[in-house]
N, C-alpha and C positions, 0 to 999 in steps of 0.2 A: 685864515687857513682853518679848515675843519679840524676838530679835535682828533679824528681818527687818522689824520694825515700828519699833523705836526707832532713832534716828539717832545714830551715834557721832561726837561732836565732839571726841574726844581726839586725832585724827589731823589732819594738815595739810589733808586733803581729807575733809570730813564725808561719811559714807556709811552705808548700812544693807546693804551687799553684801559685808562681810567683807574690805575691802581690806587690812587689816593682815596678813592671812594669804595675800594674793595679791600677792606682792612684784613680780612681773613687770609686772603691770598698774599697780600703785601707782607703780613707778618711771617707767613711760611717762607716766602722768598728771602726775607731779611734773615731769617734763622738759617737758611741754606747758604747764604752769601759767604759767611766766614769760612766754611768748608771749601767752597769754590776757590776763594783767595788762597787758602793753604795749598790746595792742589796746584794752582797756578805757580805760586812761589817755590814749590818744590821742583817744578819742572824747568823753569827758565833760569839759567845761570845768573847770579846776583849782579855781575857787571852789566848785563843788558837790562836788568830790571831798573837800574838807575840811569840808563841812557835815554836821551831824548830822541824819539823816533817820529819821523814825518808820516803820520797815519791819517787815514780818512775815518771820519766818524759820522754815522747817519744822523741827520738832523730832521729828516722828513721821510715819510713813506711814499711821497709823490715820486713819479718815475723820472722827473727832471729836477736837477739841483738838489738831490736828496742827501748829498754828503758834503762835508767841509774837510779841508786838509789843514793840519797844524801839528806842531811838535807836542808830544805827550809822553810821559813815562808810562810804560805798559801797565804797571799795577794801578795807574790812575785812569786807564781807559774806561770810558763809561759804557760798560756792558749793559744791556737792557733788553726790554721786551717790545718788539716792533711787529706789527701786522700790517699787511697791505690794506688799502681802503676797502670798506665793504661795498660790494656790488649790489645795488638795490634789485630786489626781485630775482636774485640768483636762484637757479634751480639745480637739482641733482642731475649731473650730466651723463649718467650711465646706469646700467643695471635695471633691476626690477622696479626701482623707485624713479626711473627716468622721468624728468619733467616736473616732479614734485618739488615744493619749496626746499631749499637747502636747510639743513639742520643747524640751529644755533646752539643747541645743547646735545649731549651725547645720547643717541638713541639706545635705549636699554639693551635691545637684542644684539647690538653690535659693540657693546662696551669693551669686552675683552679683546676683540679683534682690533679695535682702534688703539687701545692701550699698547698692545704688542707692537703695532706699526710705529707708534710714536717712540716707544722705548728703543727699538732697533735703530731708528733714525737718530735718536738722541745719543746712542752709544757710539756711533761712528764719529761724532763731532770731537769729543775730547780725545778719542783714540788717536786721530791724526796728529794732534798737538803733541801727544806723548811720543809718537813715532819720530817726530821731527825736532825734539826739544834740544838736541845738542848741535844742530846744523849750524847755528850762528858762529860757533867756534871755528868753522872752516869756510865762512862766507867768501865767495869769490869777488865780492864788491859790497860797498855799502848799499848800493841800489838793490842788490839781491837780498841782502840782509833785511832791508826794509820790507821787501815783498814777502819774505818768510814771516816776518812779525805781523804784517797785515793779514796774511792768511790765518795765522795762529789766533789773533784776537777775534777775527770774524768767525772762525770755527768754534771758538769759545762762546761767542754770542749766540750761535746756532744751538749750542747746548742750553743756554738760557731760554731760548724760544721753546724748546721741547719740554724743559722743566716747568715753564709757566703753564703749558697745556696740561701737563700731569697734575700740577697743583690745583689748577682752576677747575678742572672737570672730572678728576678721578679721586678726590677725597684722600683718605688715609692710604689707600693703595698707591695712588699717584705720588704721595710724599715719600713712601718707602722706595718706590722705583727711582725717584729723583736722588735719594741718598745713594742708592746702588750705582747710579751713573758715575759717582765719584769714587766708589769703592773698587770698581773694576779698573784694570790697568792693562795697557797693551803689552802682550808678550808674557804676562804673569802666568805662572803655572797653576796657581790656586784660584785666581779670579781674572781670567783673560777676558778680553773684549768679545762680543757675541759673534762677530763675523771674522773669518779666518784672515782675510787680507789686512785686517786692522790689527793683527798680532805679528805681522812681519816687520822687520827692521827697515828703517830708512837711513842707511849708514853714510850716504854721500849725496852730493847735490844733483848728480844725474838721476839718481833714484828718486830724489824729491821732485825733479821736473817730470819724470815719467809717472810718478804717483799723481801729481796734480793734473797731468794730461789724461791719464787713464782712469784713475780711481775717483778723482773729483768729477770726472765726466759721468761716471756711474751715479755719483751723488746728484748731478744735474738731472739725469733721467728719473731717478727715484723722486726727487723733489717735484719734477714736472708731473709725474703721475699722482703724487699726493696733493699737488695743487689743484687737481681735478676733483678732489674729495667732496662728497656731499656734506661732510661735516665742515661747516664754513670756517670756524676758527683755524682748523688745520690747513685748509686751502689758503687762507689769507696769510698765515704764518709762512708757508712754503713759497708763496708768490714773492714775499719780500726777501726771503733767503736766496732765491734765485738771482736777485739783483746783485747780491754780494758774491754768489758762487761763480758768476761769469769771470770775475777777476782772477779767481783761483785757477780756472782752466787756462786763462791767458798766461798766467805765470808759468804753467807747465809747457804749453806750446811754444811760448816765446823763449823759454829757457833752453829747450831742445834746439830750437831754431838757431839761437846764438851759439850753442855748442857746435852744431854742424858748421856754422859760418866760420868759426875759429879754425876748425879742422880743414875746411876747404881753403881758406886763405893761407894756412901754413903749408899745405900741399902745393899750392900754386907758387908760393915764394921760392920753393926749392925744386920745382918742376917734377913732383911725384905724380904720376898718372894712375898708378895702380892702387886702388883703395885697399887692397889686401896686402900691401907692403907694410904690414902692421908694425914691425919693429922700427922701421925708419920713420913712420908717422908718429909713433909714440915718442920717439926720441926728440920730437919737436915740442913736446909738452902739451899735446892735444890728444883727444880721444878719437880713435879710428872709427870709421863708419860701421864696420861689422860688429864692433862692440856696442855701439849705440843701438844697432838692430837687435842684439841679444837682450839688451836691457828692455827694449820695447816688447820683445817676445815674453819676457818674464812678467812685466807689470800688466800687459794686456790680458794675458791668460789668467792671472790672479783676479783681475777686475771682472772678467766674464763669470767667474764663479760666484760673484756677489749677486747675480741675477737669480741664483737658485736653480731648482729643477726645471727642465724644459716644459714638462707637463705638471701642473700644480693645482691641486684642489683648493689649497689655501688662497692662491692668487685668484682663481675663478670665484671663490666665495667673496673675496674683498671687492672684486669688480661687480659682481651680481648685487652686492649690498649697496653699491654706490660709494663705498669707502675710499676706493683707490681706482683711478681711471687709467687709460692708456696715455701714451705720449701724445700731447696736443689733441686730446679727446674731442674737443669742440670743433676741430677742423676736419675730422674724419667723416666721410660720407657713408654712413650706414645707419642702422636703427639703434645703435649704442646699447643693444641688449645682447646681440650675438647668439640668440637662441638656436638658430639653424645654420650659423656661419661656420666655415672651416678655415684652417690656417696651415701652411706648409711648414713642417719642421724636419730637421735632420735627426736620424737615429742610426743605430747600429744593428744590422740583421745579417746573420750568416757570415760574419766576418767582413761586412762591407758597410760603408756609410751610405744610407739611402734616404730619399725624401719621401715623406708621406703626409697625407692630409689627416688632420685631427680636428676635433671640435675646437673652435676658436676660443671658447671660454676657458678651456684647460691650458691654452697656449699663451696666456697673457704674459708670462715671464719671457717666453721665447720672442714674442713680438717686440717687447721693450728692449731685449738684447739685440735684436736686428736693427732697431732704431739707433741704438748705441753704436753699433759697428759702423753704420753709415755716417753717423756724426763724427766718429773718430777718423774715418777715412779721409774726411775733408782736410783735417789737419795734416795727415800724412802726405796728402797730395801737395800741400804747400811746401813741405820739406823737400819733396822730390823736384819741385819746380826750382827751388834754390840750388839743388845739387846739379841739375841740368844746366842752369845758367852759368855755373862755374866750370863747366866742361868735364865733369867727372862722371864716369860710367858706373853708376851704382843706383839702385832703387830700394828704398826702404818700403817694407810691406808689413801690413798687419798679418800675424800668423792666423792660420785657419782656426775656426772655433773649436775644432777637436783637439788642438794641440795643448798638451800640458795641463789637462783639466783634472781637478780634484772633486768636482761636484757635477752631477748630471749624468747623462747617458754615455758621455765619453770618459768618465772616470775609470772604467774598467779596461780601457784599451790604450795602446800607444799609437800616436799619430805624429807624423812629421809636420813641419810648418806649413806644408802645402795641403795637409789634410789626408795624406795617404796613410793607411793603417800599416803598421810595421810590427815586427816582433820585439820582445824585450832586448834581445842581443843586439839588434840593429839600433834600437834606441840608445842603449848603453854606449855603443861605438860612436854615435853621432851627437849625443846630447851636448857635448862641449862646443859644437858648432852652432847650436841653437840657443843655449842659455849661458849666462855669465859663469865663468869658472872662478875658482878662488884666485887664480892668477890675474884674471880680468879685474876682479874686484880689488885686489891688492894694488894693481896699477892705478886704477881710478882713485883709490884712497891716497896714493902717493902724490896725486895732484891737488889734494884738498888742503892747500895752504891758504890761510886767510889773507885777504887783500883789503885793507881798511883805509887806504888813502882815497879821499873823494876824487871821483873821476877815473880811478884806476881799476883794472880788471885782471883777474888771474889769466894765465896764458891760454887756458883751455876754453875760454868763453869770450865771445865778442861783446862789445858794448851794445846796449839797446838803441834802436833807431830814434826813439822818442822817450823822453823821461816821464816819470810819474807826474801827473798834473802839469805836463809840458815844461817841467823844470829843466835847466841846462845841464850839460853833461857832468860838470864838476860840482853839482849840487850836493850838499852835505845831508844825505838822507837819514843818517843816524849820527847823532852827536854822542860819541862813545864816552861813557864814564870811565876815566882812566885809573881810578884808585884800585 
């Protein structure tokens, strides 16, 4: 197997980038490693640190057979640096350098732009672990606990991936940025994470599933666009990260699916037809569909803000430089320069939401957000198929892009979930119909009792159809340390 495919586990830091012969970067990473372990140990409750967890670990950067499954204590997980195999004769896929050989070193004129993109991506990875660090205490099953821990260790490995790029290609500046990635903390007043959605709390498992469905999907879109980068080490890093990211979105979609399934089964058992018979449905120990919809409204709108301003000079500059492409750039049929192209965006004019044509270069963020919405809609469609099959009259919907926005052209207006502009008074009267209330959150929290018996699940969530790595239903995904 080629060196850039096989992962070397003989060193302290597993890698397929030849760290053993790159002593300067290896020393920098080894110096950074204790701080990372301290960060990890402060987050994960000690009981779970000593538990044996059935985790997958990457053993190859090949697209097939790339991971093995085995029990491991999380502090012993082999975090490391993995890049996808180099594509020979790869060229820059977009912008003014379109068709030129991909860069193997940082182009000087784009150094700061590249560093900023890597730092922002790197900052999201530990942030999500910080947001989720207490969820194991209320895990609805060992299967779900294991999935949480798998997401956590892989998000932490993605932090390693970005730190490697900073240390390898950005010298002292990069090392300082790497230290700052451990200094910032989700929700901190003094040193918060860089993006707003990563400073929100994840207080319950439905929030976690919505986060991994909505916000990790944003991560997928951002990684896909960075995978197009003309800076080849960044492209290769993100291409491998996408292999792991797919499971994170699966955890979210599957978790919501199983939550809906448990609700539908409970309703059918006692012949409840009305999904808005909320008190009766909640008395069954499940989460009613309108509350699930409100949770989706919240997390989806927060995730839309991660795409930034609809019209962005920074995004245009990154595309034009060939540093960051569009979603699936190589499959798009245009000149990949967008010099004279336009794109349709929504904006607010004279108190109305209108569509207008703008230069496509300035609408790079908008296009990526539209791709994200289409991608998320496919998951919602599968939820609605499940609801219809169970004979319940209810449709889950993605809220309009203007709803509950804190960034962009819709920040200054109030819109309902259908995208109709409304006044503040109407918003205040109806917001409890659209977003979770304190009562909704308290009810969900009341269900968050741990279920640690192998093969058993909390009342509010159904078992999965298939186990991880095809394991049977009663498989012991986490061997809990009982001391």
